[in-house]
N, C-alpha and C positions, 0 to 999 in steps of 0.2 A: 318156496314161499307161497302161501295161499293168496288168492285174489283179495280176500277180506283184509288180510294183514297188509298187503300192498296198498290198498285204499287207505287204511288207517295210518300207516307210516308216512305216506307221501301225499295225503290229502287229495287224492285223484279220484275221478269218476270215469267209468267206462262209457264212452260216447259212441263208439262205432267198432264193429268187427268186420274186417275185410277178409274175404275169402279169395285167395290167389294174389299173385303179384300185381296184376293189372289194377285191381281195386285198391290195393295198398298204395301204389304210386299215385293214383288219382286223388285219393283222400289226403295223402301226405302233401301233394302239390297244392291242393286247395288250402289246407291248414297253413302251409308255409307262405303262400301268396297273401294270406290275410294276417300274417304275423302272429298266428296262434301257436303257442308253445304246447307241445304234446310229448307223451312217452308212448312207446309201443312195446307190447309184450307179444313175442312171436312163438307160435307153435308150428315149427316148420317141418314137422316130421310125421311120417308113418301113417298117413291117411291116403287111401286111393283117391285119385281125382274123381270128381262127380261125373257119373256117366261112363266111366272107363273101368273096365275090369281086365286085368292082365293076369296071366297064370302066375307070374312071379311077383305081382304087385309092386313093380318098380315105379309106377306112376304115383307121385304124391302131390299134395297141394298144401300150400302154407296158409295158416290162419293168423291174422294180425289183429290184436286188440289195441285200440287207440284210447289213451287216457288223457284227460286234461284236468287242470285245477277245478275245484268245485265252482269257483267264481267265474270260470270261463265256459261252463257247461252250456249256457244259453247261446253264447257266440258260436260254439262248436256246432250246436244243433242247427243254427241258421246257415252256417257254411255247408253243412251236410244236406240241408234241404235244397240248396242251390245245386249241389252235386247230383242229387237224385233227379232233379228236374231237367238236367242237361242231357 
């Protein structure tokens, strides 16, 4: 399913892309603590970790796209600004 179709069908907007598990958990924790409902689309595969090159390319990094309802976009951006400043 393409992202455009995802947005259309579920009335969601992309508010944040987390690269790696640490950033995913920080964002998810912030959204949950503020009571913000969100959906995550994960691309967990097949990309070498930043700054690492292995001969067999076994090191991969996950990418997580956070989506919220359009009416919650401003709230999500406020939450993310707190996350970035901490």
